[in-house]
C-alpha positions in Angstrom: 0.0 0.0 0.0 1.3 3.5 -0.8 1.9 6.0 1.9 -0.5 8.7 0.9 -3.6 6.4 1.0 -2.4 5.2 4.5 -2.2 8.8 5.7 -5.6 9.6 4.4 -7.0 6.5 6.0 -5.5 7.4 9.3 -7.0 10.9 9.2 -10.4 9.6 8.1 -10.4 7.1 10.9 -9.5 9.7 13.5 -12.3 12.0 12.4 -14.8 9.1 12.8 -13.4 7.5 16.0 -11.6 9.5 18.1 23.3 -4.4 28.6 25.8 -2.0 29.5 24.8 1.4 30.6 26.2 4.9 30.6 24.7 8.0 32.1 24.7 11.7 31.3 23.0 14.9 32.4 20.3 16.4 30.3 19.7 20.1 31.0 18.0 22.4 28.5 15.2 24.9 28.0 12.4 23.7 25.8 10.0 25.7 23.6 7.3 26.1 26.2 9.6 27.3 28.9 9.9 23.9 30.6 13.3 23.2 31.9 14.8 19.7 32.0 17.6 20.1 34.5 19.5 17.2 35.9 17.3 14.5 34.3 19.3 11.3 33.7 19.6 10.2 30.1 20.8 6.6 29.7 22.5 4.9 26.8 22.3 1.1 26.7 24.5 -1.1 24.4 23.5 -4.0 22.3 25.0 -6.2 19.6 28.3 -7.9 19.3 31.8 -7.2 17.9 31.9 -4.5 15.2 28.1 -4.4 15.3 27.6 -2.9 18.8 25.1 -0.1 18.9 23.4 1.9 21.6 19.9 3.2 22.3 19.2 6.2 24.5 16.4 6.3 27.0 15.0 9.1 29.2 13.0 8.6 32.4 9.2 9.3 32.4 8.1 9.9 36.0 5.0 11.5 37.6 3.3 8.1 38.0 -0.4 8.3 38.4 -0.9 11.4 36.2 -4.3 12.0 34.7 -5.5 11.5 31.1 -5.3 14.2 28.5 -8.6 16.1 28.0 -7.7 16.5 24.3 -8.2 12.7 23.9 -11.6 12.9 25.5 -10.0 12.0 28.8 -9.1 8.5 27.6 -5.3 8.5 27.0 -2.1 9.7 28.6 -2.4 8.6 32.2 0.3 6.0 33.3 0.3 4.5 36.8 4.0 3.6 36.9 7.4 5.1 36.0 9.1 3.9 32.8 11.6 5.0 30.2 11.1 6.1 26.6 13.5 5.9 23.8 14.9 9.4 23.1 15.0 8.8 19.4 13.2 6.7 16.8 14.9 3.5 15.9 17.4 4.1 13.1 18.1 1.7 10.2 21.7 1.6 11.4 20.4 0.0 14.6 18.4 -2.5 12.7 21.4 -3.4 10.5 23.6 -3.9 13.6 21.0 -6.1 15.3 20.7 -8.2 12.1 24.5 -8.6 12.0 24.3 -9.7 15.6 21.8 -12.4 15.0 18.3 -10.8 14.6 16.3 -12.5 11.8 13.0 -11.9 10.0 13.3 -8.2 9.3 13.5 -6.8 5.8 15.5 -3.8 4.5 14.5 -0.2 4.8 14.3 2.5 2.1 16.6 4.6 4.2 20.0 3.9 5.7 22.2 4.4 8.8 20.9 7.3 11.0 17.6 7.7 9.1 14.6 6.1 10.8 13.9 2.5 9.8 10.7 2.0 7.8 8.9 -0.5 5.6 8.7 -2.6 8.8 5.6 -4.3 10.0 4.3 -4.1 13.6 5.3 -7.8 14.0 8.9 -7.0 12.8 9.2 -4.0 15.2 8.0 -6.3 18.0 10.6 -8.9 16.8 13.4 -6.3 17.2 12.1 -5.5 20.7 12.2 -9.3 21.6 15.8 -9.4 20.3 16.7 -6.5 22.6 15.3 -8.5 25.5 16.7 -12.0 24.7 20.1 -10.7 23.7 20.5 -9.0 27.2 19.0 -11.9 29.2 15.5 -10.8 29.5 12.0 -12.2 28.8 10.6 -11.7 25.3 7.9 -9.1 25.4 5.7 -10.7 22.6 4.8 -14.3 21.6 5.7 -14.2 17.9 6.2 -16.9 15.3 9.6 -17.5 13.8 8.8 -15.6 10.7 7.6 -12.5 12.6 4.2 -12.6 10.8 1.9 -13.6 13.7 1.5 -13.1 17.4 -0.2 -15.1 20.2 -1.7 -13.4 23.2 -0.3 -14.1 26.7 -2.5 -15.7 29.3 -3.7 -13.5 32.1 -1.1 -15.1 34.4 1.7 -14.2 32.0 0.5 -10.8 30.8 1.5 -7.3 31.9 -0.8 -6.1 34.7 0.5 -2.7 35.7 -2.1 0.0 34.9 -4.5 -2.7 33.6 -4.2 -6.0 31.9 -2.2 -6.0 28.6 -2.4 -9.4 26.8 0.1 -8.3 24.2 3.0 -7.7 26.6 4.6 -10.2 29.0 4.7 -9.2 32.6 8.5 -9.6 32.8 9.3 -7.7 29.6 12.2 -5.2 30.0 12.0 -3.6 26.6 8.7 -3.1 24.7 6.9 -1.0 22.2 5.3 1.9 23.9 1.6 1.6 24.6 -0.8 4.3 23.5 -0.7 5.8 27.1 3.1 5.5 27.5 3.7 7.1 24.1 1.2 9.9 24.6 2.5 10.9 28.0 6.1 11.0 26.9 5.1 13.2 24.0 2.6 15.7 25.4 2.5 15.6 29.2 3.9 18.8 30.7 6.2 16.9 33.2 4.9 19.1 35.9 4.0 16.5 38.5 1.0 14.2 38.9 -1.3 16.3 36.8 -3.5 16.1 33.8 -1.7 19.0 32.1 -0.7 18.5 28.5 0.8 20.5 25.6 -1.0 20.4 22.2 2.3 19.5 20.5 5.2 17.2 21.4 7.6 20.2 21.4 6.5 21.4 24.8 4.3 24.1 23.4 0.7 24.9 22.2 2.2 26.8 19.3 2.4 25.2 15.9 5.9 23.7 15.4 8.2 25.5 13.0 8.8 23.3 9.9 12.3 22.2 9.3 14.0 19.5 7.2 16.5 18.9 10.0 17.8 20.3 13.2 17.3 20.3 17.0 16.0 23.8 17.8 13.2 24.0 20.4 9.7 24.2 18.9 10.7 22.6 15.5 9.4 19.5 13.8 10.1 17.7 10.5 6.8 17.8 8.5 5.1 19.4 5.5 7.6 18.1 2.9 7.3 15.9 -0.2 7.7 12.2 -0.3 11.0 12.6 -2.1 12.4 14.8 0.7 12.5 11.9 3.1 12.9 12.0 6.9 15.7 13.6 8.9 18.3 11.7 10.9 16.7 10.4 14.1 19.3 12.6 16.0 18.3 15.9 14.2 14.5 15.6 13.9 13.3 18.6 15.7 12.8 20.0 19.3 12.3 17.9 22.4 9.2 17.0 24.5 9.2 18.0 28.2 10.6 14.5 29.0 13.4 14.9 26.5 12.2 12.8 23.5 12.7 13.8 19.9 10.4 13.5 16.9 7.3 12.3 18.6 5.7 14.7 16.1 6.9 14.5 12.5 9.7 12.6 10.7 7.8 9.3 10.6 4.7 7.7 12.0 5.5 5.4 14.8 3.9 2.0 15.6 2.3 2.0 19.0 2.0 -1.3 20.9 -1.7 -0.9 21.5 -4.6 -2.0 19.4 -6.4 1.0 17.9 -9.4 0.5 20.2 -7.2 0.0 23.3 -8.5 -3.4 24.1 -5.4 -5.5 23.2 -7.6 -8.6 23.1 -7.0 -9.6 19.5 -3.5 -10.4 18.1 -4.5 -9.3 14.6 -6.3 -6.1 15.4 -5.2 -2.8 13.8 -2.5 -1.0 15.7 -2.3 2.6 16.7 -0.1 4.9 14.5 1.3 7.9 16.3 3.1 11.2 15.6 2.6 11.9 11.9 5.3 11.9 9.1 7.6 14.3 7.3 5.2 14.2 4.3 2.1 15.3 6.1 1.1 18.7 4.7 -0.2 20.2 7.9 0.6 20.3 11.6 -2.6 18.6 12.8 -1.3 15.0 12.7 1.4 16.1 15.2 -1.1 17.3 17.7 -2.3 15.5 20.9 -5.8 15.0 19.5 -4.9 13.1 16.4 -3.7 9.6 15.7 -4.3 6.8 13.2 -4.1 3.0 12.7 -3.0 0.3 10.3 -2.9 -3.5 10.1 0.1 -5.0 11.9 1.1 -6.7 8.7 1.4 -3.4 6.8 4.6 -1.8 5.6 5.0 1.8 4.7 7.9 4.1 3.9 6.6 6.7 6.4 6.1 4.4 9.4 8.8 3.4 11.9 8.9 3.0 15.7 10.7 3.6 19.0 11.3 1.5 22.1 10.3 1.9 25.7 11.6 0.2 28.8 11.1 -0.4 32.5 13.0 2.1 34.7 16.6 1.5 35.8 17.3 1.4 39.5 18.4 4.8 40.6 22.0 5.4 41.5 20.9 6.2 45.0 19.1 2.9 45.3 22.2 1.1 44.0 24.4 2.9 46.5 22.1 2.1 49.4 22.0 -1.5 48.3 25.8 -1.6 48.2 26.0 -0.1 51.6 23.6 -2.6 53.1 25.5 -5.5 51.5 28.8 -4.1 52.8 27.3 -3.8 56.3 26.0 -7.3 56.1 29.4 -8.7 55.1 31.1 -6.9 58.0 28.5 -8.3 60.5 28.9 -11.8 59.0 32.7 -11.6 59.4 32.3 -10.4 63.0 30.0 -13.3 63.8 32.6 -15.7 62.5 
């Protein structure tokens, strides 16, 4: 299916139916005046040999925030802390994963630091499963070997935080972001346990400035021709209040969730989020718009990003180390 019919279908549907780690400090002023100061951004490594690559994650806190009124009060609230991928997954990361043993994923129209595309939902889920299994974690999704079908988890095996999710395993470490997780990371104002949201994922209610590339606050990659193509995942516009890039523009992103939010049918249409570089207007970037497509579909304007459970804080790790040291000293004294 061509991209333009997909985008029209998404708009029409919306109208009718609403591991090694390194750390660094992220401190910057965003377009809406929100300041991310001292937030911890984490890079985690995957792959083997010459094919090692890293993915960056930012923490998304304020657990228990309310839903976004712009969604009819249905989406955006998340009852737990988690991490969101700072960037969309690049084709370079896919290539490195394939070189390190990932199978079942086809080539993209783009290369290296451009976002991967022409990838089905099942293939995106297969990449996530590989992230998990290659680092000693439980696969998030029950997929067949060819990455063309999925089986639901049982209630005993399924994710239960914030409500039962039969798509995701309860012990998954990496996963595709759910509709709520994606929406919160993009639009929530990061101002506490609130129901306060921006209209755009650039920390602003102002229409983002169109750019073909860059990292200036308040900018997004949209409104260009199919031939223009997306920007590098690292220079695809301004940041959200939590520090994510290109949750509006560049490429559509597969969401984990079924379009109706039920997650009770493995073959149901999946949510498409964020809007692509070739959308002619800003409205597909806004918090009140989203789309859908079959999980078997491949489109040159659809990619994805990855989310994860939170890492233990350095403070918790330090406390744990101190308790362990004390226990060892006491044990030696007892001997």
